[in-house]
C-alpha positions in Angstrom: 82.7 41.4 150.2 81.1 42.6 153.5 79.0 46.1 153.5 81.3 49.0 155.0 79.9 51.2 157.8 78.7 54.6 156.1 80.0 55.9 159.1 83.3 54.9 158.7 83.5 55.6 155.7 82.4 59.0 156.2 85.0 59.8 158.7 87.6 59.0 156.8 86.1 61.4 153.7 86.4 64.2 156.5 89.7 62.8 157.2 90.6 63.2 153.9 88.7 66.9 152.9 90.7 68.4 156.4 94.0 67.1 155.3 93.1 68.7 151.4 93.2 65.4 149.7 90.5 64.9 147.3 87.9 61.8 147.3 87.7 60.1 144.1 85.3 57.8 142.7 84.5 55.6 139.8 82.3 53.5 138.1 83.6 49.8 137.4 81.4 48.2 134.3 84.1 44.7 134.8 85.5 42.9 137.8 89.4 44.5 135.9 88.3 47.8 136.0 87.2 47.6 139.9 90.3 45.7 140.4 92.4 48.5 138.7 90.5 51.2 140.1 90.9 49.6 144.1 94.8 48.9 143.0 95.2 52.7 141.8 94.0 53.8 145.4 90.1 55.3 144.5 88.3 56.0 147.4 84.3 54.6 146.2 83.8 52.4 143.0 80.0 52.7 141.5 78.3 49.7 139.5 75.5 51.5 137.5 73.9 50.1 133.9 75.7 52.2 131.8 79.1 50.7 132.6 77.8 47.7 130.6 77.3 49.8 127.6 80.4 51.7 128.1 83.0 48.6 128.3 81.0 46.7 125.6 82.2 49.9 123.1 78.1 52.1 123.3 77.9 54.9 124.7 77.5 55.4 128.9 73.8 57.2 127.6 72.9 53.9 126.2 72.5 53.2 129.7 69.1 55.8 130.4 67.3 53.5 127.0 65.2 50.8 127.3 67.9 48.4 126.3 68.1 46.4 129.6 66.5 46.8 133.3 68.8 48.7 134.8 68.3 47.5 138.4 68.6 44.0 137.4 71.9 44.5 135.1 73.5 46.0 138.3 72.7 43.4 140.4 74.3 40.8 137.5 77.2 43.0 137.3 77.8 42.6 141.3 78.5 39.5 141.4 81.5 40.0 138.9 82.5 43.3 140.5 81.7 42.2 144.6 84.1 39.8 144.8 86.8 41.1 143.3 86.9 44.3 146.0 88.8 43.9 149.0 88.5 47.0 151.2 86.4 49.5 149.0 83.1 50.8 149.5 81.1 50.1 146.5 78.1 51.4 145.5 74.7 50.3 143.0 73.1 53.0 140.8 69.5 52.6 141.3 66.9 53.9 138.9 64.5 55.1 141.3 62.2 56.0 139.2 61.3 52.2 137.6 57.5 51.4 138.5 58.0 47.7 138.9 60.4 47.6 142.1 59.6 48.2 146.2 62.3 50.3 146.4 62.7 49.6 150.4 63.0 45.9 149.8 65.4 46.5 146.8 67.7 48.7 148.5 67.6 46.1 151.6 68.6 43.4 149.1 71.4 45.4 147.6 72.7 45.7 151.2 72.8 42.4 151.4 74.7 41.8 148.7 77.3 43.8 150.0 76.7 47.0 148.2 77.9 49.9 150.9 75.5 52.7 149.5 73.9 54.0 146.5 73.3 56.3 143.8 70.5 57.5 141.1 71.4 56.1 138.3 69.5 55.9 135.3 68.5 59.6 136.0 65.1 62.0 134.9 68.1 64.7 135.5 69.9 63.7 132.0 66.7 64.5 130.2 66.1 68.1 129.3 63.1 69.9 127.3 59.6 68.6 126.6 61.1 64.9 127.5 61.8 66.1 130.8 58.6 67.8 131.5 56.4 64.7 130.2 58.5 62.4 132.4 57.3 64.7 135.5 53.8 65.0 134.1 53.4 61.7 134.1 54.9 59.8 137.8 58.2 59.3 136.7 60.0 62.6 138.7 62.9 63.3 139.5 61.2 63.4 142.9 61.4 59.8 142.8 65.0 59.8 142.9 64.9 61.9 146.1 62.8 59.6 147.7 64.6 56.6 147.0 67.7 58.2 148.6 65.6 59.2 151.2 64.7 55.7 151.9 68.6 54.4 151.6 69.5 56.9 154.1 66.8 54.9 156.3 68.7 52.2 156.0 72.4 53.7 157.0 73.4 53.4 153.2 75.8 55.9 152.0 74.3 57.7 149.5 75.7 59.6 146.9 73.1 61.4 144.6 73.9 63.4 140.9 72.5 66.1 140.6 72.1 68.7 137.6 70.8 72.2 139.6 70.7 73.9 142.8 67.3 73.2 143.5 67.9 69.1 142.9 70.9 69.5 145.0 68.9 71.0 148.4 66.4 68.4 147.7 69.0 65.5 148.1 70.4 67.1 151.1 67.2 67.3 152.5 66.7 64.1 151.8 69.1 62.7 153.7 72.4 62.8 151.2 75.9 62.1 152.3 77.9 63.4 149.0 76.3 65.3 145.6 77.5 64.9 143.1 77.3 68.2 140.7 76.7 66.6 136.9 77.7 68.4 134.3 76.8 65.9 131.5 78.2 63.4 129.3 81.5 62.7 129.6 83.4 64.2 126.1 86.2 62.3 124.7 87.6 59.1 123.4 86.3 57.2 120.6 82.5 57.2 121.6 82.4 60.4 124.2 79.9 62.7 123.4 81.1 66.0 121.6 79.2 69.3 122.7 79.7 70.3 126.2 79.8 72.9 128.5 83.3 74.8 129.3 85.4 74.1 132.2 84.8 77.7 132.9 81.1 77.2 132.6 81.4 74.6 134.9 83.3 76.1 137.5 80.1 78.4 138.1 77.7 75.6 137.7 79.7 73.2 140.3 80.1 76.5 142.8 76.1 77.1 142.7 75.2 73.9 143.7 77.9 73.3 146.4 76.4 77.1 147.4 72.9 75.5 147.6 73.8 72.0 149.3 75.5 74.2 152.2 73.4 76.3 153.1 70.9 73.4 153.1 73.4 71.1 155.1 76.5 73.2 156.1 78.5 69.5 156.0 77.9 68.5 152.7 80.5 66.5 150.4 80.3 67.8 147.0 82.0 65.8 144.4 82.5 67.0 140.2 81.9 64.7 137.4 81.2 64.8 133.6 80.8 66.8 130.5 84.6 67.7 130.0 85.7 67.1 133.2 87.5 63.6 132.0 91.1 64.1 132.6 93.2 64.6 135.7 93.9 68.2 134.9 90.8 69.0 134.0 89.7 67.7 137.4 93.0 69.4 138.7 91.4 73.1 137.2 88.1 72.7 138.9 89.1 71.5 142.2 91.4 75.0 141.7 88.7 76.6 141.6 86.0 75.6 143.3 87.2 75.6 147.0 83.7 74.0 149.0 84.2 70.9 145.7 86.4 68.0 147.5 86.8 65.6 144.6 86.0 63.9 141.5 83.8 60.9 140.6 84.6 59.7 136.7 82.8 57.3 134.6 84.0 56.9 131.4 87.1 58.6 132.4 88.2 56.3 135.2 87.6 53.2 132.9 87.0 53.6 129.0 89.2 56.2 128.5 92.3 54.7 129.9 91.4 51.8 128.2 91.1 52.9 124.7 94.5 54.5 124.8 95.9 51.6 126.3 95.1 48.7 124.6 95.7 50.9 121.4 99.0 51.9 122.5 99.7 48.2 123.6 98.6 47.4 119.6 100.5 49.8 117.6 103.6 49.0 119.9 102.9 45.2 119.1 102.2 46.2 115.4 105.9 48.5 115.4 107.7 44.9 115.8 109.9 43.4 113.2 110.4 40.1 112.4 114.1 38.7 111.6 115.4 39.2 108.1 114.4 35.8 106.1 117.3 33.9 104.9 
């Protein structure tokens, strides 16, 4: 599909915000996920490497580990997803800390393929403690993800980075981010979701703090929420009703894994509940 102009996307989103309509984005790990999401009226589709693991029955956090080349996996997935999406902007998850890619050239290649924007995934932001310290001290820092977003902005790609605290939100806005996605951790629920998470009330405070910092850096920034216990529509409603400067929700597991688990299980059960005719 052709690239959708960044200004066109943002103008549409600002009209939605004015009308009180939430912006909804979703990850697509397969072509059928992307087709179904578009049929449901989704506003953004994002391809990143964790979708491959998620839809293969593994946890999304597998996308953070060395099971494959994240950036190459996204390009492989693109040939499945991009041809079946008709009018929805499709974004690429980019591993900005990959030491073996030339970021400007790689971003230009993604745009040529038909991606309308980028997101920072895999992200160092999901690591903390000694592991995060080790990454930061050895040249694999979150700042490289900020730099990637800045390069994408130069190419006029839509940029929707994950941030995990107010300082990262400020840095990403200053780099030119169009949309800040407040990440509340790996999504809970289902057969392979995380089992430990913040409460929804914890998320309200953290998302609002991130939104406030982002708006101080640029007043027209768009903010979405994602992850942790925000896994179902009622969870997103809870957040949106309590965070007036949060403009929508971005789901990955909640948009394709959880619905697939529920629907396929129910369908299999319905078939198993059939009974054959009484033998003669």
